[in-house]
N, C-alpha and C positions, 0 to 999 in steps of 0.2 A: 408112646415116645416117638419123637420126630425121627424120620429116617436119616436126618442130617447128623444125628448123634452117633459117634463112633467110640469104641473103647481104645484107650491109649494109655498105657502105664497105669492102669487102675482109675483113670480119670475119664469123664465124658468129654470127648473132643468135639467142640463145636466148630461150625464153619466160621472162618474168619475172613472178613472183607477189609482190605487195607484201602483207605480212601485218602485222596489229597486233591487240592485245587492247583491249577497251573495257569500261568499266562506269561508268555514270552520268557520261558525258562530254558532256552537252548543251551546256556552255559552251565546249567546245574542238573537238569533232569536225568542225564545219563548217569551221573554219580549216584543219584538217589536210586534209580532202577537197578544199577549194579549192586548196590548194598542190599536191596530187597532180594535180588537173586541169590545172594550169598548167605541169606538167613538160615539158621539151623532149623527153624520151622518156617516153611513157606506159607504165605496166605493162600486161601482157596481162590481168591480173585483179587484183582487190583482195579479200583474204579477211580478214574481221573476225571475231574470236572474242569474243563477248559473254559476260561472266561473270555476267549476271543484272541488267541495268540496269532501274531502276524509274522513271527519268525519261524525257525525250524523245529520248534518244540514238538509238534505233532508228527513231523517226519521222523524225528529221533525215536519217539514213542513207537511209531509204526515198525521201525527196525527191530525193536525188542519184541513186539508182537510176532513178527516174522520168525524170531528165534524161539518162539514157544511160550513166552510169558503170558499168563492169563489176564490181559489188560483190556478193560472196556473204557472207551473215551466218550464222555458226554460233553457236547459243545453247547455252551450257553453264553453267547457274546454279551458282555456288559455285566455279567453276574458278579456280585461282590463275593468275599470269601465265605460269609455265612450262607448265602444263596447257593454257592457252589458246593459247600459241604453238605448242606441239607439235600440238595439234588442227588449227590453221590450216595448218601446214606439211604435215601428213599429207594434208589434203584439197586442197592446192595442186597445180596442174597444171604449174607452171613448173619448169624445170631450175635457175633461179636464184631464190633467196629473198631479197627485200629486206625488212628488218625495221625498223619504227619504232614510236613510241608515240603514243597518241591526243592527248596534250597538246602537240604540237609543230606547227610549220609548216616546210616543207621549201624549201630554196633551189631555184630553177627547174631547175638542172642536177643536182640531187641524185642522181636515179636514173641518169641517163646517166653521170655521173662514177663511180658505184659499179660499174656492171655492165661498163664498158669493159675493165678489166684481166682480169676473169673471162672475158669472151668472147674476149679475145686470148690466152687460155691462160697468162697470167702469174701468176694467183693463184687460190686457192680461196676466200679470204676478203678482202673489201674493207672497210676500216675508214673509215667516214665520221667527221666531226667534229661538234661541237655548239657553240652560242653562246647567250649570254643574250638573251632577248627581254624585257628589263626595261621596266617602266612607271613605277617610283618610284625615289627616291634609295636607299631601303632595298634594293630589288631590284638596283640597280647595284652596291651594296656586296656583296650576297649573291653575285651572279654572279662578281665579282672574287675573292671569298674562296674559293669552293668549286669553280670551274671552271678547269681548267688552260688555259694558252695553248699554242700550238704550240711555243713555245720551251721549255716545261716538259717535253715528252714525248720519249721515245726511240722512234722509229718501229719499231725492232726488238723492242721489248718492250711496246708499246702494246696495251692490251686494250680493244677498242671497246665502247661502250655499245650495247645492242640498240635504242636509239632511233635509231641511225644506222649500219647495217651491212648488208652483203649477203654471201651465201655460196651455194655450190652445195647443192642438196638432198642430193647424195651426201655432202657433208661433214657435214651435219646427221645423216644416217643413220649415218655412220661412228662418231660419238661418242655415239650413242644419244639425241640431242636434248637439250633443256633439262632440268635436274634437277627433277622434279616434287615432290620431297620438300622443296624449299627455296622459301620464300616471298619472300625478298629476296636480292640479290646473285647471283641465278640466272644472269645474263648473264656475270658474272665466272667462275663455275665452268664455264660452257659455253665461254667463250674459252680458259680454261686447258686444257680437254680438246682443243680444236681444235689448240692449239699442241703439246700432248704427242703428238698423232697425227701431227705432222710436216707439217701442212697449210700451204700458202703464204699468208702475209699480205701485204697491201700497204696503205699509208696513202693515203687520198684526202681531203686536208684541204679541198678545195673542195666536198665533198659535206656540206653543213651542215644540221643540224637545229636550228631555233631553238626554245628552250623557255623558259617563264617561270619564274624562280626562285620558291621559296616566299615568300609575301608577308608572313610574320610569324615572329618567333622561335619561337613555340610550334609552328607548322607545321614549321619547320626542325628543331626539337628532335625532333619525332615522326619525321620522315623519317630523320634520322641515327641515332636510336636503333634504328630498324628495320634500317638498313644495317649497323650494328655487330652487331646481334643476328644478322643473316644471316652476317656474318663468323664469328661464334662457332659457329653451327650448322654451317658448312662447314669450319671449322678454318683460315680464311684469315688471313694476315698476323699471326701471333702476335708476332713480333719488333717489328713496327710498333706494336702495341697495348702491348707491354711498355715500349717507349720512352716512350710517352705517359704511362702510369702512373708511370714513374720520374721523368719531368720534373715532373709535378705534385706528386710526393712531395718532390722536392728543392727546388722553388721556395719554399715557405713557410719551410723551414729556412734557405735562403740569405737570405731577407728578414730573418729573426730574427737571423741572424749579423751583419747589417749594423748592429745597434745597438751592437755591440762592435768590429767591423772594418768601417769605413766603405767600404772598397774593394769590399765584397760588393755594395753597392747599384748602383754603376756597372756592375759585371760583370753583375748581374741585368738591369739596364736594356738593356745591349747584347744580351743573350740574347733579351729580349722584342722588341727592334727587329729582330733577325735573323729571329725567328719571324714577324713581321708584314711583313717586307720584300717577299716575293713577292706576297701579295695586294694590297698597296699599290701595287706596281709595275703589276700588272694593272689596278688601279682607275684609274690616271692617264688613260688614253685615254677612259674613259667620263665623266670629270668635265666634259668640254667641253659636254655637253648640259644641265648642271645650273646652277641659280642659285647665287650665292655661299653662301647659307644651306644649300642642299642639298649643296653640296660639302663643307662642314664636317660635316654630318650623315653623309654617306656615309663620310668618313674615320673618324669616331668609331664608326660601326657595325661597321667591320672587326674590331677587337679583341673587341667584344661577340659577334659572330657566331662568331669563332674559339673563344671561351670556351664558348659554348653548345654548339657542335658537339662540342668535346672532351668536355664533361660527358656529352652524349648518347651518345657512343661508349664512354666509360668505364662507363656504366650498361648499355648495350645488349650489349656484348661478353660479360660474364659471364653475362647472361641466355641468350645463344645457346650458350655453353659448357655451361651447366646442362642445356639441352635436349639437346645433343649427348651428354653423359654419360648 
């Protein structure tokens, strides 16, 4: 038995390495590190892969190191997210890898909740969840529009974001790590390879990573354009994208038909309402913190966010396919 194994509450306690990538995260890295320091179970080490920060990110990290946090920083200028994660995991000493992003803060039991089923021998991959850390009415609407709720997901098919996941280092090795040829959607490809390898997944919804949604439509457009371009590069979800193109091709035709056949407009309105139902349902709980004016703004933002996201995807996906071809 490895000397790294320790007895804790009847379970074998494995060493845990918490890894993340950073680049110019001076506005958010302190929040992440403070949330790590507040964990009910602390990681044995924290490994940060820096892609070439030119701001105060590394200076802030150094302050936390001086306060006793077990942080190792690996500097690899120009590394993409996959390269940074793989570098951090290769250098990690733990048998369990907990992965998150620099722009989040973690619930206090995040790490304990993630590693428990792995230590119990019940899973190879523990899927955490995520929630909006919104500050404005727009961000409330953004979170409701783009983030699923627990009711929306199937635990048997859920693909965790690498902002909130843990897995054994052996599992990472088995599938060859994150795909370094891919700049976006790399965690989806990694998840799919883990599932294809027959590794055991378990959902841990209490392990929550809170992150702030994009604060503007332009930033959101850029994000979802890149996500869709990553889908195209990786050949992901062709049917899903085809449905989106088909829907937007049919909608103007249905609207035009309404000038001759009035029934077409109510049918189109019902289709739009059905399309917006889920984000509006998710929005409802968040409205309680807003003023009356902000509530109206948030509701009106939902269709705008949907439209901008769909346009970004429809432009990004063919760009990714072109790269793939």
